C-alpha positions as semicolon CSV with decimal commas, in nm:
position;residue;x (nm);y (nm);z (nm)
1;M;0,012;-0,019;0,000
2;Q;0,134;0,351;-0,103
3;Y;0,177;0,639;0,124
4;T;-0,127;0,839;-0,025
5;D;-0,324;0,532;0,056
6;H;-0,254;0,520;0,425
7;V;-0,320;0,884;0,463
8;N;-0,660;0,853;0,271
9;H;-0,777;0,532;0,460
10;L;-0,672;0,731;0,773
11;D;-0,897;1,034;0,673
12;H;-1,163;0,795;0,623
13;Y;-1,180;0,634;0,934
14;S;-1,105;0,940;1,126
15;E;-1,392;1,125;0,981
16;A;-1,616;0,822;1,041
17;F;-1,515;0,813;1,382
18;L;-1,601;1,204;1,414
19;E;-1,950;1,153;1,289
20;L;-2,039;0,870;1,498
21;A;-1,891;1,030;1,797
22;Q;-2,118;1,320;1,757
23;T;-2,411;1,106;1,798
24;V;-2,334;0,833;2,063
25;D;-2,387;0,861;2,438
26;L;-2,035;0,969;2,574
27;D;-2,091;0,755;2,903
28;A;-2,168;0,429;2,702
29;L;-1,907;0,120;2,772
30;V;-1,663;0,025;2,512
31;P;-1,683;-0,367;2,527
32;S;-1,344;-0,420;2,355
33;C;-1,166;-0,163;2,578
34;P;-1,262;-0,316;2,955
35;G;-1,320;-0,005;3,187
36;W;-1,335;0,260;2,914
37;T;-1,629;0,474;2,811
38;V;-1,686;0,634;2,478
39;S;-1,543;0,968;2,656
40;D;-1,212;0,772;2,726
41;L;-1,193;0,635;2,368
42;V;-1,238;1,006;2,213
43;Y;-0,989;1,159;2,441
44;H;-0,742;0,874;2,361
45;L;-0,767;0,893;2,001
46;A;-0,751;1,282;2,009
47;D;-0,436;1,235;2,207
48;V;-0,280;1,004;1,978
49;Q;-0,349;1,192;1,675
50;H;-0,242;1,503;1,843
51;F;0,106;1,345;1,934
52;W;0,162;1,211;1,608
53;A;0,087;1,524;1,429
54;S;0,308;1,691;1,620
55;I;0,574;1,464;1,577
56;V;0,504;1,479;1,189
57;A;0,476;1,845;1,171
58;G;0,799;1,917;1,347
59;R;0,980;1,600;1,232
60;L;1,088;1,545;1,604
61;D;1,349;1,303;1,675
62;D;1,231;1,308;2,035
63;P;0,898;1,265;2,185
64;G;0,990;1,489;2,487
65;G;0,877;1,811;2,281
66;V;0,541;1,724;2,239
67;E;0,295;1,919;2,467
68;K;0,017;1,709;2,574
69;K;-0,341;1,820;2,558
70;P;-0,516;1,829;2,865
71;R;-0,845;1,656;2,898
72;P;-1,139;1,904;2,859
73;A;-1,489;1,831;2,982
74;D;-1,694;1,578;2,784
75;L;-1,890;1,854;2,589
76;S;-1,550;1,959;2,440
77;L;-1,417;1,612;2,380
78;V;-1,527;1,583;2,019
79;D;-1,406;1,913;1,918
80;L;-1,079;1,830;2,069
81;Y;-1,065;1,511;1,838
82;D;-1,176;1,692;1,523
83;G;-0,886;1,943;1,588
84;A;-0,633;1,664;1,626
85;R;-0,766;1,465;1,322
86;Q;-0,737;1,757;1,097
87;L;-0,387;1,857;1,227
88;L;-0,256;1,491;1,177
89;S;-0,398;1,471;0,824
90;S;-0,287;1,816;0,716
91;S;0,066;1,751;0,861
92;L;0,112;1,427;0,676
93;R;-0,022;1,561;0,349
94;R;0,263;1,808;0,399
95;A;0,529;1,565;0,453
96;A;0,688;1,331;0,227
97;P;0,704;0,950;0,353
98;D;1,081;0,925;0,367
99;D;1,109;1,214;0,579
100;T;1,288;1,118;0,931
101;C;1,100;1,137;1,249
102;W;1,087;0,968;1,600
103;S;0,906;0,634;1,645
104;W;0,914;0,395;1,917
105;S;0,966;0,095;1,652
106;E;1,319;-0,023;1,520
107;T;1,110;-0,082;1,224
108;G;1,005;0,298;1,210
109;G;1,189;0,640;1,195
110;T;0,997;0,777;0,908
111;V;0,684;0,972;0,840
112;G;0,557;0,705;0,614
113;W;0,571;0,449;0,934
114;V;0,350;0,693;1,108
115;A;0,080;0,711;0,835
116;R;0,065;0,335;0,829
117;R;0,038;0,313;1,211
118;Q;-0,223;0,607;1,220
119;H;-0,421;0,441;0,943
120;H;-0,469;0,099;1,151
121;E;-0,514;0,296;1,493
122;A;-0,795;0,497;1,368
123;A;-0,954;0,188;1,170
124;I;-0,929;0,001;1,495
125;H;-1,081;0,263;1,726
126;L;-1,352;0,326;1,483
127;A;-1,429;-0,071;1,522
128;D;-1,435;0,005;1,916
129;L;-1,660;0,302;1,887
130;E;-1,906;0,091;1,667
131;L;-1,899;-0,196;1,907
132;A;-1,992;0,084;2,170
133;T;-2,300;0,135;1,968
134;G;-2,396;-0,232;1,916
135;R;-2,292;-0,222;1,551
136;L;-2,060;-0,492;1,396
137;P;-1,744;-0,337;1,271
138;H;-1,617;-0,335;0,920
139;L;-1,298;-0,270;0,738
140;H;-1,197;-0,206;0,393
141;H;-1,016;-0,496;0,223
142;E;-0,696;-0,304;0,182
143;T;-0,700;-0,214;0,534
144;A;-0,749;-0,560;0,636
145;V;-0,485;-0,712;0,455
146;D;-0,216;-0,452;0,550
147;G;-0,350;-0,470;0,916
148;I;-0,272;-0,813;0,941
149;A;0,090;-0,806;0,819
150;E;0,142;-0,471;1,044
151;M;0,026;-0,664;1,334
152;I;0,249;-0,967;1,250
153;D;0,552;-0,768;1,171
154;V;0,532;-0,466;1,399
155;M;0,270;-0,493;1,682
156;L;0,394;-0,863;1,762
157;G;0,734;-0,910;1,608
158;D;0,898;-0,596;1,678
159;F;1,077;-0,710;2,024
160;P;1,345;-0,470;2,192
161;R;1,705;-0,611;2,138
162;W;1,719;-0,648;2,506
163;M;1,483;-0,911;2,538
164;T;1,523;-1,295;2,498
165;Y;1,256;-1,489;2,317
166;E;1,166;-1,861;2,420
167;P;0,945;-1,993;2,159
168;Q;0,659;-2,267;2,256
169;W;0,409;-2,304;1,995
170;L;0,386;-2,289;1,613
171;V;0,088;-2,125;1,469
172;E;-0,025;-2,108;1,125
173;V;-0,238;-1,779;1,006
174;D;-0,395;-1,884;0,700
175;V;-0,596;-1,583;0,532
176;D;-0,807;-1,666;0,237
177;D;-0,689;-1,346;0,049
178;F;-0,335;-1,439;0,097
179;D;-0,116;-1,662;-0,154
180;T;0,051;-1,838;0,111
181;P;0,003;-1,873;0,499
182;T;0,195;-1,703;0,777
183;L;0,372;-1,933;1,024
184;M;0,415;-1,756;1,374
185;T;0,604;-1,888;1,668
186;V;0,461;-1,824;2,006
187;G;0,623;-1,803;2,357
188;L;0,771;-1,607;2,612
189;L;0,973;-1,282;2,656
190;S;1,210;-1,173;2,934
191;G;1,466;-0,931;2,990
192;T;1,562;-0,590;3,182
193;G;1,479;-0,268;3,059
194;P;1,864;-0,088;3,007
195;E;1,721;0,256;3,098
196;S;1,454;0,149;3,369
197;G;1,621;-0,131;3,525
198;T;1,277;-0,285;3,515
199;V;1,266;-0,672;3,499
200;Y;1,033;-0,825;3,267
201;L;0,978;-1,230;3,303
202;D;0,775;-1,447;3,085
203;L;0,568;-1,219;2,886
204;P;0,380;-1,338;2,596
205;G;0,518;-1,277;2,269
206;A;0,478;-1,394;1,899
207;R;0,695;-1,333;1,576
208;R;0,731;-1,492;1,226
209;A;0,878;-1,829;1,187
210;E;1,063;-1,960;0,897
211;Y;0,940;-2,344;0,890
212;G;0,798;-2,616;1,106
213;L;0,484;-2,836;1,154
214;P;0,226;-2,601;1,323
215;D;0,058;-2,694;1,639
216;A;-0,259;-2,513;1,544
217;I;-0,419;-2,343;1,214
218;I;-0,636;-2,032;1,193
219;T;-0,814;-1,980;0,874
220;G;-1,068;-1,709;0,776
221;S;-1,119;-1,382;0,557
222;A;-0,897;-1,077;0,584
223;E;-1,138;-0,863;0,782
224;A;-1,253;-1,145;1,023
225;M;-0,864;-1,218;1,077
226;D;-0,759;-0,871;1,134
227;L;-1,068;-0,772;1,363
228;W;-0,976;-1,078;1,560
229;L;-0,596;-1,020;1,573
230;W;-0,676;-0,662;1,705
231;G;-0,916;-0,844;1,966
232;R;-1,227;-0,667;1,793
233;G;-1,380;-0,962;1,648
234;P;-1,501;-1,306;1,755
235;V;-1,300;-1,616;1,695
236;D;-1,624;-1,770;1,574
237;D;-1,568;-1,605;1,256
238;L;-1,250;-1,802;1,204
239;T;-1,204;-2,164;1,148
240;L;-0,951;-2,319;1,425
241;T;-0,771;-2,649;1,402
242;G;-0,519;-2,802;1,641
243;E;-0,389;-2,723;1,978
244;A;-0,655;-2,478;2,155
245;D;-0,377;-2,385;2,416
246;A;-0,151;-2,244;2,108
247;V;-0,450;-2,032;1,970
248;E;-0,506;-1,898;2,325
249;A;-0,128;-1,826;2,365
250;L;-0,130;-1,620;2,028
251;R;-0,450;-1,444;2,173
252;M;-0,251;-1,345;2,472
253;A;0,072;-1,234;2,288
254;I;-0,173;-1,009;2,101
255;A;-0,367;-0,875;2,389
256;D;-0,038;-0,816;2,564
257;G;0,090;-0,605;2,249
258;T;-0,216;-0,415;2,198
259;Q;-0,316;-0,270;2,539
């Protein structure tokens, strides 16, 4: 998917989020984000989009320079979000995909990475908002296909270099729209943060595998797979074979990586 495609999809999902947010009860619970109300969701996405708009607009190489927007009263939350989404869109459209800027990922460091990440951030949070209103979320096919790849290669597989990884299971992710399935190892991460000194033991993790006989196979459409991978769709929409524990381990790795 090209840079302009990511920005166009980002605008579509952001505008749809705005339109729906203007009509829903801000006190309604968001079932896919336990403990959150719609007001929490709106502020979160406003905060995220403002943050990345600031990173892109200033081509910042350090996130410490971004001024956080304080949370306003609920009546002003949608306006705050509207301003953030417009700023993010205009900042991305004034930039080039190869322009360098800060990112948390070792695979990032460019405006193009930000556009892709924010495309999927907006899509998934629109799904959250739809679920909060009782609707079934839907994704564009292009979004679903690319979202699966981003989840596998960035959100799951992008481990810090200082962490050790112990694989335990092999799970095959077989998407109807893909020519070949993706083989994933699922296991445990451990390590000590070099800056914080925090010790992490046995955190769920997953990444691509090159070969092996899978313990479990998950099959389904791109849309159903992407929504399930992101925790916004039911496993019932997919076909599972093999070890249930292996599938649950992948689910735990996903949940840990997308909080």
